[in-house]
Structures are given as structure tokens and as C-alpha cells.
C-alpha positions in Angstrom: -1.4 -6.0 43.1 -2.8 -4.5 40.0 -4.1 -1.0 40.5 -6.8 0.3 38.4 -8.1 3.7 39.1 -8.5 5.5 35.9 -10.4 3.8 32.7 -8.2 2.4 30.1 -8.6 5.1 27.6 -8.5 7.8 29.7 -4.9 7.0 31.3 -2.3 8.9 29.6 0.0 8.0 32.4 0.9 4.5 30.9 2.0 3.3 27.9 0.3 1.1 25.7 1.1 -1.0 22.6 -0.4 1.7 20.6 1.6 4.3 22.1 4.7 2.4 21.1 3.3 2.3 17.7 3.3 6.2 17.7 6.7 6.2 19.1 8.3 4.0 16.4 6.6 5.3 13.3 6.2 9.0 14.1 8.7 9.8 16.9 8.9 11.3 20.5 7.1 14.3 20.0 4.1 12.8 18.2 3.9 10.4 21.4 4.1 13.1 23.9 1.2 15.1 21.7 -0.9 12.0 21.7 -0.4 11.4 25.2 -1.3 15.1 26.1 -4.2 14.7 23.7 -2.9 17.3 21.2 -3.0 14.7 18.3 -6.1 12.7 16.9 -5.8 8.9 16.3 -7.8 7.0 13.6 -11.3 8.5 12.9 -14.3 7.2 14.6 -15.7 6.4 11.0 -12.8 4.4 10.2 -13.1 2.4 13.5 -17.1 2.3 13.6 -17.8 -1.2 12.0 -15.0 -2.8 13.9 -16.1 -1.3 17.2 -19.6 -2.3 16.4 -18.9 -6.1 15.8 -16.2 -6.0 18.6 -18.7 -5.0 21.1 -21.5 -7.1 19.9 -19.1 -10.4 20.6 -17.4 -9.2 23.7 -19.7 -6.6 25.2 -23.2 -7.4 24.6 -24.5 -5.4 27.3 -22.7 -2.0 25.9 -24.1 -3.2 22.4 -27.4 -2.9 23.3 -26.9 0.5 25.0 -25.3 1.9 21.9 -26.7 0.3 18.9 -30.4 -0.3 17.7 -31.5 -3.1 15.1 -32.9 -2.3 11.9 -34.8 -5.6 10.5 -36.1 -4.2 7.2 -34.7 -3.0 3.8 -32.7 0.3 4.0 -32.3 2.3 0.8 -28.9 2.0 -0.4 -28.3 4.8 -3.2 -28.3 8.4 -2.6 -31.2 8.8 -4.8 -33.4 6.2 -2.7 -32.2 7.8 0.4 -32.9 11.6 -1.0 -36.5 10.0 -1.9 -37.2 8.8 1.5 -36.1 11.7 3.4 -37.8 14.3 1.2 -41.2 12.0 1.4 -40.8 11.9 5.1 -40.2 15.3 5.5 -42.7 16.6 2.8 -45.3 19.4 3.5 -47.5 18.3 1.0 -51.1 17.4 2.0 -52.0 15.3 -0.8 -50.4 11.6 -1.1 -49.9 12.0 -4.8 -48.5 15.6 -4.6 -45.6 13.8 -1.9 -44.7 11.2 -4.2 -44.0 13.1 -7.1 -42.4 15.7 -4.9 -40.0 13.4 -3.6 -39.4 11.6 -6.8 -38.6 15.0 -8.7 -36.3 16.2 -5.8 -34.5 12.9 -5.8 -34.3 11.8 -9.2 -34.2 15.4 -10.7 -33.3 15.9 -14.5 -35.4 12.9 -15.8 -37.9 13.4 -18.8 -40.3 10.9 -17.6 -44.0 11.7 -17.6 -46.0 12.6 -14.4 -47.9 8.8 -14.6 -44.5 7.5 -15.0 -42.8 9.4 -12.2 -46.0 8.5 -10.0 -45.8 4.8 -10.7 -42.0 4.7 -9.6 -42.4 6.9 -6.5 -45.3 4.4 -5.5 -43.0 1.4 -5.8 -39.9 3.3 -3.8 -42.6 4.1 -1.3 -44.0 0.9 -0.8 -40.4 -0.7 -0.9 -39.2 1.4 1.8 -42.3 2.0 3.8 -40.7 0.7 7.2 -37.9 2.6 6.6 -39.8 5.9 6.2 -42.1 5.2 9.2 -39.2 4.5 11.3 -37.4 7.6 10.5 -38.6 9.4 13.0 -37.2 7.0 15.5 -34.2 6.7 13.9 -33.7 10.5 14.3 -34.7 10.2 17.9 -32.0 7.6 18.5 -29.3 9.4 16.6 -29.7 12.4 18.8 -29.5 9.9 22.1 -26.2 8.7 20.5 -27.7 5.1 19.5 -26.3 4.1 16.2 -28.8 2.0 13.8 -27.4 -1.0 12.4 -28.8 -3.9 9.8 -30.0 -7.0 12.0 -28.6 -9.0 8.7 -24.9 -8.1 9.4 -25.1 -9.1 13.2 -27.0 -12.2 12.6 -24.6 -13.4 9.7 -21.5 -12.6 11.7 -23.1 -14.6 14.6 -24.0 -17.5 12.3 -20.7 -17.5 10.7 -18.8 -17.7 14.3 -21.3 -20.4 15.5 -20.3 -22.4 12.3 -16.5 -21.7 12.7 -15.6 -24.8 14.7 -12.3 -22.8 16.0 -13.9 -19.2 16.6 -17.1 -20.7 18.4 -14.7 -22.5 20.7 -12.5 -19.5 21.6 -15.7 -17.3 22.2 -17.4 -20.0 24.4 -17.0 -19.6 28.6 -16.2 -23.3 29.5 -16.4 -24.7 32.7 -13.3 -24.3 34.8 -12.0 -21.6 32.8 -11.6 -18.1 34.1 -12.9 -16.2 31.1 -12.3 -12.2 30.8 -13.4 -9.8 27.8 -12.0 -6.5 27.7 -9.4 -7.7 30.2 -7.6 -4.6 31.8 -3.9 -5.0 32.8 -1.8 -2.1 34.3 1.6 -3.4 34.9 5.3 -2.2 35.0 8.2 -2.6 32.7 10.3 -2.6 35.8 13.6 -3.2 33.8 13.1 0.3 31.9 11.0 1.7 34.7 7.7 2.7 32.5 4.3 1.9 33.5 2.5 0.3 31.0 -1.3 -0.8 30.3 -2.9 -3.3 28.0 -6.5 -4.0 27.3 -7.1 -7.5 26.0 -9.9 -8.6 23.8 -10.3 -11.9 25.8 -8.4 -14.0 27.9 -9.1 -17.6 29.2 -6.9 -19.2 32.0 -7.3 -22.5 33.3 -5.4 -22.3 36.8 -5.9 -26.1 37.4 -4.5 -27.4 34.1 -2.4 -24.6 33.8 -3.4 -23.5 30.4 -4.0 -19.8 29.1 -5.6 -18.7 25.6 -5.0 -15.1 24.4 -7.7 -14.0 21.8 -7.9 -10.8 19.7 -10.7 -10.2 17.5 -10.0 -7.9 14.3 -12.2 -6.7 11.1 -10.6 -6.6 8.0 -11.8 -5.4 4.4 -10.0 -8.8 2.9 -10.0 -11.7 5.2 -7.9 -13.6 2.7 -5.2 -11.3 2.6 -5.0 -10.7 6.4 -1.1 -11.0 6.2 -0.9 -8.0 4.8 -3.0 -6.7 7.7 -0.6 -8.3 10.2 2.5 -6.9 8.8 0.8 -3.2 8.5 -0.5 -3.1 11.7 2.5 -5.3 13.4 0.0 -7.6 15.2 2.8 -9.9 16.4 3.9 -6.8 18.4 0.5 -6.5 19.9 0.3 -10.2 20.8 3.9 -9.7 22.2 3.1 -6.8 24.3 -0.1 -8.6 25.6 2.0 -11.7 26.6 4.5 -9.4 28.7 1.2 -8.1 30.4 0.0 -11.3 31.2 3.5 -12.5 32.1 3.4 -9.7 34.9 -0.4 -10.4 35.7 0.0 -14.1 36.7 3.5 -13.0 38.6 1.5 -10.8 40.6 -0.9 -13.4 41.4 1.8 -15.7 42.3 2.0 -17.9 39.1 5.0 -18.6 36.6 3.7 -18.1 33.3 6.5 -20.4 32.0 4.6 -23.5 33.7 1.3 -22.6 31.6 0.7 -23.6 28.1 0.2 -20.5 26.2 -1.9 -20.1 23.0 -2.5 -17.0 21.4 -5.2 -16.3 18.3 -6.6 -13.6 16.2 -10.3 -14.0 15.2 -10.6 -12.0 11.8 -13.9 -11.0 10.5 -14.5 -9.7 7.2 -15.9 -6.2 7.6 -18.1 -6.7 4.3 -19.7 -9.1 1.8 -20.6 -12.2 3.7 -18.7 -11.4 6.8 -16.3 -14.5 6.6 -14.6 -15.5 9.7 -11.0 -16.9 10.0 -8.9 -17.7 12.9 -5.1 -17.6 12.8 -2.6 -19.0 15.2 -0.3 -16.2 16.6 2.0 -18.1 18.5 5.1 -17.8 16.3 8.1 -18.2 18.4 10.3 -16.3 16.3 8.1 -13.6 15.5 7.2 -12.9 19.2 10.6 -13.0 20.6 11.8 -10.3 17.9 8.9 -8.2 18.9 9.8 -8.7 22.5 13.1 -7.1 21.9 11.4 -4.4 20.1 9.3 -3.7 22.7 12.3 -3.4 25.4 14.3 -1.2 23.1 11.3 0.9 22.7 10.5 1.1 26.3 14.1 2.1 26.9 13.9 5.2 24.5 10.6 6.0 25.8 12.1 5.9 29.6 14.9 8.4 28.6 12.6 10.9 27.2 10.3 10.7 30.5 13.5 11.2 32.5 14.8 14.2 30.6 12.0 15.9 29.2 13.5 16.0 25.8 10.5 15.1 23.3 11.3 17.1 20.4 14.2 14.7 18.8 15.4 11.1 19.3 17.9 10.2 22.2 20.5 9.7 19.4 20.1 13.3 18.5 20.4 14.6 21.8 23.4 12.5 23.0 25.4 12.8 19.7 26.0 15.8 17.3 22.6 16.1 15.8 23.2 13.3 13.1 21.5 10.0 13.3 21.8 6.7 11.6 19.2 5.6 9.1 17.4 2.8 10.5 
């Protein structure tokens, strides 16, 4: 039976798809350092919006624990932000002085008259009144670790999902289906003797009619050039790795996955603009077979490094005269 004692992101005793990527792109020493926590992955800033969208769609309880909704207009330019913050923190007692102080601080170097500056300042103060009023609460929430986000982004993504005939279907919990989000599978690559782990965004299993649907969510800056992302991040390898995990999981339950109809999709969500949604079929037999071979070979090499403790160079280096074939 599957044993999960350590949370997915804390378990450095198992190899993930990301770990295989580290090994293939940066070598055994980098993999070892990542597993030991000596290297950093992608920055939180890079992942933040994708994590937010992912959590909203698949882990709503976690989402409301970590995020708060801003349902009013938020300043967009550096000057607007500076004006609001200066106005909020101003120690001036008179309203007119507060407005002028904030405007001069944010828009320094202007040659406007006092009356003209006051007029512009009043317009800004009225436009962002709710934001300024809410700065107190925003600061409190940020201290607690809750991230403020604009409601329009969430509403637009939800609307786009619901209006997309395939995306909505994939994210619906249908009767008769065993539906799991953030599905953690600890599994064994028995041939290579390597312990692995996978965290599937979403999987739907119909044990009666023998169907499995694997779903992964991705955010992208260009949903109409998503093929580039698939190639850059090798999403076919990720899907293949997940299928290997599901194969082990189903076998552990006493089922043969070959007897099930398998589907695999990526729901790609534009991270900016109108947050458009597209669904891509990832069940490309040739691509997935190639990646399964790639994964098997990588795990064989990783197994060698585990067994020997040699992490500074490749296996080819250690077993030869120090020269390596260019691959």
C-alpha cells in the first residue's frame, strides 16, 4: 500500500519529475544540492500568480486562507501608488495640506500651480478612496501572510472556465467518478530501484466504466504560443511521469491501467490580459513513449549516483577515462 508520511514538498528522499529535470539540465551535483536544500528553485515572484490561480481552482479552502479579495480600483502607476501611500501616511492635519503634500511627493518636478495640483490631488484621492481607506487592512493582512488580489482577475478566470465546454467538464466532479485534486502518489520505479513521488493537479477515475482522466493546470504568458512552453518545460515528460505514477497506483489497488481508457489534458490559462483558457490533448503516444524511455534512462543514472555516492560528475565520467560524449 502507498505510504505517505512526509508532505510532498518536504520529502527529499524521493525523485519527482522536477528532480529529473534538474538532473537532465544541470547534472548530478545540482540534483544532489537541490535535494539537500542547497540550491533555490524558481522564485516565489515568478510562481505567485500561477500558484494563486491553481489554488483558487483546485484548493479553494487553501485559497481563502492565503488570499484576500480587493474589489475596488487599485492604483496602477508608480506615481499613483506613491500618492496613495503618502496621503495615507501623511502627518499633515489639514486635508488640503495632506493632498498637496502627497501630490508633490509623488509627482515631484512639476510646474503646476497650487490650485492645479490641488485639483489633480482631489481627483486621485476620490478615485482611490477605497484603496486608501483599506491600506490599513492590507498592511495587517500582509503581516499575517495573506496576499491581496483583484477580484476581477478571479471572476474573469472563473467565467472563462465556466464558458469553456471542455475546461468546465474537466473541473466538474461528476457522479460515479472518484475525483481528486492535488493527488499525492508515492511510488516505486522498481526496475531502477528508485523511490519516486508525484503530485497530480487533478485526476478523475471511473472504476466501473474503466476510465481515467489526468488533468494538469498551467498558467502562461502566451496561451496562443503554448507549444513553446510545452517544449521549453517538457510537459510531455511531466505527463509521462504522472502516467507512470498512476500505473503504479492502479496496480497497488489491484487494477491494470492497460484495461482503462486514459485521457490526459492541460488546461492552459493566460496569466494576463483577458485570462483566456485553452485545453490541450496531451495523449500523444509517440511523445509519451519517448519520454518514458527518457525517464527510465534518467532514473537508471540517478540510481547509480545514489548507490555510489558519486555526485560531482556523470556516470560516464566515473566509469571512463574522464572524457564524455556530447549528447
